[in-house]
C-alpha positions in Angstrom: 0.0 -29.8 -1.9 -0.2 -32.9 0.1 -3.5 -34.4 1.0 -5.0 -32.3 -1.8 -6.9 -33.6 -4.4 -5.2 -33.4 -7.9 -7.7 -30.9 -9.4 -7.3 -28.6 -6.4 -3.6 -28.5 -7.0 -4.6 -27.9 -10.3 -6.5 -24.8 -9.6 -4.1 -23.7 -7.0 -1.2 -23.1 -9.5 -3.8 -21.5 -12.2 -4.5 -18.9 -9.9 -1.8 -18.3 -8.8 -0.3 -17.9 -12.6 -3.0 -15.4 -13.3 -2.4 -13.6 -9.8 1.5 -13.2 -11.1 0.8 -12.5 -14.5 -1.8 -9.8 -13.9 0.8 -8.1 -11.4 3.9 -8.4 -13.5 2.5 -8.1 -17.0 4.8 -5.1 -18.6 5.5 -4.3 -14.8 9.2 -3.1 -16.0 7.7 -0.7 -18.1 5.1 0.8 -15.6 6.9 1.1 -12.5 6.9 4.6 -11.6 9.5 6.8 -10.2 8.0 10.2 -9.2 8.4 12.2 -5.9 7.4 9.8 -3.4 9.8 7.1 -4.9 12.6 9.6 -5.0 12.4 10.9 -1.9 12.8 7.6 0.0 15.3 6.6 -2.6 17.2 9.4 -1.6 16.9 8.0 1.9 18.5 4.9 0.8 21.3 6.7 -0.6 22.2 8.8 2.4 22.2 5.3 4.5 24.2 3.7 2.2 26.7 5.8 0.5 26.8 8.8 3.3 26.2 6.7 6.2 23.6 9.3 7.1 21.0 7.0 9.1 17.4 8.5 9.8 15.0 8.5 12.2 12.1 9.7 10.6 9.9 8.5 7.4 7.3 8.9 5.7 4.8 12.2 6.6 1.0 11.6 6.8 -1.3 13.5 4.7 0.9 16.3 4.0 3.1 19.1 5.5 1.5 20.0 8.3 1.3 15.9 9.4 3.3 14.3 11.9 6.2 11.9 11.0 6.4 7.9 10.8 9.0 5.7 11.2 11.7 4.9 8.4 11.1 1.0 8.4 10.1 1.2 4.3 13.2 2.8 3.8 15.1 0.1 5.6 13.5 -2.7 4.4 14.4 -1.4 0.6 18.2 -1.1 1.3 18.8 -4.8 0.7 17.1 -4.6 -2.8 18.6 -1.2 -3.7 22.1 -2.9 -3.1 20.8 -5.8 -5.3 20.8 -3.5 -8.1 23.9 -1.3 -7.3 21.5 1.6 -5.9 19.4 2.0 -9.0 15.5 2.1 -8.5 14.6 -0.5 -10.5 14.6 -2.2 -7.3 10.8 -1.5 -6.9 10.3 -3.8 -9.6 11.6 -6.5 -7.7 10.3 -4.7 -4.4 6.8 -5.6 -6.2 7.3 -8.9 -7.6 8.5 -9.6 -3.8 5.5 -8.4 -1.9 3.1 -10.0 -4.6 5.1 -13.4 -3.6 4.3 -12.8 0.4 0.7 -11.6 0.3 -0.3 -14.4 -2.2 1.5 -17.0 0.2 0.2 -15.4 3.6 -3.2 -15.0 2.4 -3.5 -18.8 1.3 -1.6 -19.6 4.7 -4.3 -17.5 6.8 -7.4 -17.9 4.7 -7.2 -21.9 5.3 -6.4 -21.7 8.6 -9.1 -19.9 9.6 -11.4 -21.3 6.9 -10.3 -23.8 4.2 -8.3 -24.4 1.3 -11.2 -23.8 -0.5 -11.8 -20.6 1.0 -8.4 -19.2 0.8 -8.3 -20.1 -3.3 -11.5 -18.5 -3.8 -10.5 -15.6 -1.8 -7.3 -15.1 -4.0 -9.4 -15.7 -7.0 -11.6 -12.6 -6.2 -8.6 -10.8 -5.3 -6.5 -11.4 -8.6 -9.5 -10.3 -10.8 -10.8 -7.2 -8.8 -9.4 -3.8 -10.5 -8.8 -2.1 -7.5 -6.5 -4.1 -6.1 -4.7 -5.1 -9.3 -4.0 -1.4 -9.5 -2.7 -0.9 -6.0 -0.6 -4.3 -5.9 1.9 -2.8 -8.5 2.4 0.4 -7.0 6.1 0.4 -5.3 5.2 2.8 -2.2 4.0 2.5 1.4 0.2 1.3 1.2 1.6 -1.7 -0.7 2.4 -3.2 2.7 -1.2 -2.6 4.0 -3.1 -6.1 2.4 -0.1 -7.8 3.8 -0.5 -6.5 7.1 -3.8 -7.3 7.6 -3.5 -10.8 6.7 -0.7 -10.5 9.3 -2.7 -9.5 12.3 -5.3 -11.5 11.0 -3.2 -14.7 11.2 -1.9 -13.6 14.7 -5.4 -13.6 16.0 -6.4 -16.9 14.9 -2.9 -18.1 16.7 -3.6 -16.3 19.7 -7.7 -17.0 19.6 -6.3 -21.2 20.4 -2.8 -20.4 22.0 -4.2 -17.4 23.9 -1.6 -17.2 27.2 1.6 -17.0 24.9 2.9 -13.5 25.6 5.4 -14.0 22.8 2.9 -14.0 20.1 0.9 -10.7 21.9 4.2 -9.2 21.7 4.4 -10.4 18.0 1.1 -9.0 17.5 2.1 -5.4 18.9 5.2 -5.2 17.0 3.0 -6.2 13.8 0.7 -3.1 14.6 3.6 -0.8 15.1 5.3 -1.8 12.0 2.6 -1.6 9.5 1.2 1.4 11.1 4.3 3.1 10.3 4.0 1.7 6.9 1.0 3.6 5.9 -1.1 5.5 8.9 -4.2 4.0 7.8 -3.1 1.0 9.6 -4.4 2.3 12.6 -7.6 1.1 11.9 -6.0 -2.5 12.5 -5.2 -1.5 16.0 -8.6 -0.6 16.6 -9.4 -4.3 15.6 -6.9 -5.4 17.9 -8.5 -3.4 20.5 -11.6 -5.6 19.9 -9.8 -8.8 19.6 -7.9 -8.2 23.0 -11.2 -7.1 25.0 -12.8 -10.4 23.9 -10.0 -12.6 24.7 -9.7 -10.8 28.3 -13.6 -11.2 28.9 -14.7 -14.2 27.3 -11.7 -16.5 27.7 -10.2 -15.3 30.7 -6.7 -13.8 29.2 -4.4 -12.0 31.8 -4.7 -8.3 31.2 -0.6 -8.9 31.3 -0.8 -9.7 28.0 -2.4 -6.3 26.3 0.8 -4.9 27.9 2.8 -6.8 26.7 1.1 -6.2 23.2 1.4 -2.4 24.2 5.1 -2.9 24.8 5.8 -4.7 21.3 3.7 -1.8 19.5 6.0 1.2 21.8 8.9 -0.7 20.8 8.5 0.4 17.1 8.2 3.9 18.0 11.5 3.8 19.3 13.5 5.9 16.4 10.2 8.8 16.8 11.0 8.6 20.6 14.7 9.0 19.6 13.9 11.6 17.7 11.6 13.8 19.8 14.3 13.5 22.4 16.9 15.2 20.2 14.3 17.6 18.9 12.2 19.2 22.2 9.6 16.8 21.0 8.4 18.0 17.8 7.1 15.2 16.2 4.7 14.7 19.4 3.6 18.4 18.5 2.9 17.5 15.1 0.9 14.5 15.9 -1.1 16.5 18.4 -1.7 19.4 16.3 -2.8 17.1 13.2 -5.3 15.9 15.4 -6.6 18.8 17.7 -5.8 22.1 15.7 -9.0 23.7 15.7 -10.4 23.8 11.9 -12.9 26.1 11.1 -16.5 24.4 10.6 -16.8 25.6 7.3 -13.7 23.5 6.3 -14.9 20.5 7.8 -17.1 18.3 5.9 -18.1 15.3 7.8 -19.8 13.6 4.8 -16.4 14.2 2.4 -15.4 10.9 2.5 -18.2 9.8 1.0 -16.5 10.9 -2.7 -13.7 8.6 -2.5 -15.6 6.0 -0.9 -17.9 5.8 -3.5 -14.8 5.6 -5.7 -13.2 2.6 -3.6 -15.9 0.3 -4.1 -16.6 1.2 -7.9 -14.7 -2.4 -8.3 -17.9 -3.7 -6.9 -20.5 -1.4 -7.8 -19.3 -0.6 -11.6 -20.4 2.9 -11.4 -19.3 5.4 -9.3 -22.6 6.4 -7.6 -23.5 7.2 -4.3 -26.5 5.6 -4.0 -25.0 2.2 -5.3 -22.1 2.6 -3.0 -24.7 2.8 0.0 -26.6 -0.2 -1.2 -23.2 -1.9 -1.2 -22.4 -0.8 2.1 -25.4 -1.9 3.8 -25.2 -5.1 1.4 -21.9 -5.9 3.1 -22.7 -5.2 6.5 -25.9 -7.5 5.8 -23.2 -10.3 5.0 -21.1 -9.7 8.0 -23.9 -9.6 10.5 -25.4 -12.9 8.9 -22.1 -14.5 9.0 -21.5 -13.5 12.5 -24.7 -15.2 13.6 -24.2 -18.2 11.3 -20.7 -19.0 12.6 -18.5 -20.2 15.6 -15.4 -19.6 17.3 -12.5 -17.7 15.8 -14.7 -17.0 12.8 -17.6 -15.2 14.9 -14.7 -13.1 16.7 -13.4 -12.5 13.2 -16.7 -11.0 11.6 -17.8 -9.0 15.0 -14.4 -7.1 14.0 -15.3 -6.9 10.2 -19.0 -5.5 11.3 -17.2 -3.0 14.0 -14.6 -1.9 11.9 -17.4 -1.4 8.9 -19.2 0.5 11.1 -16.2 2.6 12.9 -14.5 3.6 9.5 -17.1 6.1 8.2 -17.5 7.7 11.6 -13.8 7.9 12.0 -13.5 9.9 8.8 -16.9 11.8 9.3 -15.2 13.1 12.3 -12.2 13.8 10.7 -14.0 15.8 8.2 -10.9 15.9 5.5 -11.2 14.4 2.3 -9.3 11.0 2.3 -7.8 9.4 -0.8 -9.4 6.3 -2.5 -6.7 4.1 -1.0 -7.3 5.1 2.5 -9.9 2.5 2.3 -7.5 -0.3 1.0 -7.3 -1.6 4.4 -10.8 -2.9 3.8 -10.4 -5.0 0.6 -9.4 -8.3 2.7 -12.5 -8.0 5.2 -14.9 -7.7 1.6 -13.3 -10.2 -0.1 -13.4 -12.8 2.8 -17.2 -12.1 3.6 -17.9 -12.3 0.2 -16.1 -15.9 0.1 -17.8 -17.3 3.0 -21.1 -16.1 2.2 -20.9 -17.9 -1.1 -19.4 -21.4 -0.1 -21.7 -21.4 3.3 -24.7 -20.4 0.4 -23.2 -22.8 -1.9 -22.9 -20.2 -4.5 -18.9 -20.2 -5.4 -19.1 -21.0 -8.9 -21.7 -17.9 -9.9 -19.5 -15.9 -7.6 -16.6 -16.7 -10.0 -18.5 -16.3 -12.7 -19.9 -12.7 -11.4 -16.2 -11.9 -10.4 -15.1 -12.6 -14.1 -18.5 -10.5 -15.6 -16.9 -7.8 -13.4 -13.5 -8.2 -14.5 -14.8 -8.1 -18.3 -16.7 -5.0 -17.4 -13.8 -3.0 -16.1 -11.5 -4.5 -18.7 -10.7 -0.4 -19.6 -9.6 -0.5 -16.1 -7.3 -3.2 -16.3 -5.9 -2.1 -19.6 -5.2 1.3 -18.4 -3.4 -0.2 -15.2 -1.0 -2.1 -17.5 -0.4 0.1 -20.0 3.1 1.3 -20.4 4.0 4.3 -18.6 5.7 6.9 -20.7 6.8 9.1 -18.5 7.9 6.1 -15.8 11.5 5.1 -14.3 12.7 3.4 -17.5 12.1 6.5 -19.8 13.7 8.9 -17.2 16.5 6.8 -16.9 17.0 6.8 -20.6 16.9 10.7 -20.1 19.5 10.5 -18.0 21.3 8.2 -19.9 21.0 10.2 -22.9 22.0 13.3 -21.6 25.4 11.3 -20.2 25.9 10.7 -23.9 25.7 14.1 -24.7 27.7 15.6 -22.2 30.3 13.4 -21.7 31.5 15.1 -18.7 31.5 18.8 -19.8 29.6 21.4 -17.9 25.6 22.0 -18.5 22.6 23.4 -16.6 20.0 21.6 -16.5 15.9 23.3 -16.9 12.6 21.7 -16.7 9.2 22.7 -18.5 6.2 21.0 -17.3 4.2 20.6 -14.4 6.6 18.7 -11.5 8.3 16.7 -14.4 11.6 17.1 -12.3 10.3 14.5 -9.9 13.0 11.6 -10.2 15.2 13.0 -12.1 17.6 14.6 -9.6 18.3 11.0 -8.1 19.1 9.4 -11.2 21.2 11.9 -12.5 23.1 11.0 -9.3 23.4 7.7 -9.7 24.8 8.3 -13.2 27.1 10.7 -11.7 26.1 13.8 -13.4 26.3 16.9 -11.4 24.3 19.9 -12.9 26.0 23.5 -13.0 24.8 25.8 -10.9 26.0 28.6 -13.6 22.9 29.6 -15.4 25.9 30.6 -17.8 26.3 27.3 -18.8 25.2 25.3 -21.8 21.4 24.9 -21.3 19.7 21.7 -21.5 16.0 21.4 -21.6 13.9 18.3 -20.4 10.4 19.3 -21.7 7.0 17.5 -21.0 5.1 17.6 -23.5 8.2 17.1 -26.2 9.3 20.6 -27.4 9.2 20.9 -31.2 13.0 20.0 -32.9 13.5 18.3 -29.4 15.1 14.5 -29.0 11.9 12.5 -27.9 12.2 9.6 -25.2 9.0 8.4 -23.7 6.9 11.3 -23.1 9.5 13.2 -23.0 11.6 15.4 -25.0 15.5 16.6 -24.4 16.8 19.7 -25.7 20.9 19.6 -26.4 22.2 23.2 -27.3 24.6 22.8 -30.2 27.5 23.6 -28.2 27.2 19.9 -26.6 26.9 18.3 -29.8 
């Protein structure tokens, strides 16, 4: 790291090592392989093995939601090819995303603020238990923090190079790409609208820049547009119904977002208590407002956007009226930690902030331990179950049943990967996979596998 003091270089590598260690510790034994992972794994299999390309990605919210574009699926294909279609590719996906997030965050924050800001920001991110938990789950929201940092990097670049239409187009592509990873990223479209408005009014950026941005965004919707053309605009109807179908007033609760948001803020407040969340909410707004009035240039623009987003988020979820999941707020985490980092450095309180972060990590040690503990119902053990079944059946016909709530998720893909065809003949020898294990079954992780005598 040319030009920086040796002690800073050492600190950088220490933070990097801590970041990767906390994310990768025991990762191979805690990778989950549930409904979500099996769904996009099947899509990848169909593309690679059956050459059946898809125009649709994940469905938002539930079976009444609309579809996003399938970029997540296609981005995973190289990793699945690397592992010969084994879903252990998800391990490499988590590692790769961690490396990309760390590198891009350091680059973005150091350019907007300083290298010192970047290092402190990444230190706080490393020891935040919520960030730690979601950084290790191989699914669509894993892209969200990376997407936020990408957009902030582009905002900063455009603030000093505002007439470069190509970068406006790239911003539109980034907004569309990450919005199709998880729908919560639409909040960054709100941020982009604020940023574009400022650049047009404050710096005289031509309106055509916004048109180019919009064109870039629309380009990412091409798969969905093609699907709609072929299917009588089905997805557009789903989108319209999702937002505008009337909901009974008794089914809508404008305060329902408070419960998951309180749990989201638990990493800062320690206890998931509403009053503590409210205090933290007001405090964060005060910090953002203070920084808005005590910074200049792009930093001022950034805090104006952050404060507006901080207000807009509960308003949006209040109007939406349905309970969001806790991870629907993960897009806020970079803004929270950036504001805390900058405020502490401005007030010369970086060391107390580091100590506070470590104290919170110590308080949340049980949370960290739970996150890194082995998932005995995860991918590794499901794969061992399927391998054991293959060893026992030796190519013979068998019927398979599952005893437990939703425990079949993930097994069908792994059975196909291992070349096992489950018979449709219910009179075939019955193999049972149970969770918890039945008495006398062969135990693998949390699963029990019962093999009939006819197959032994």
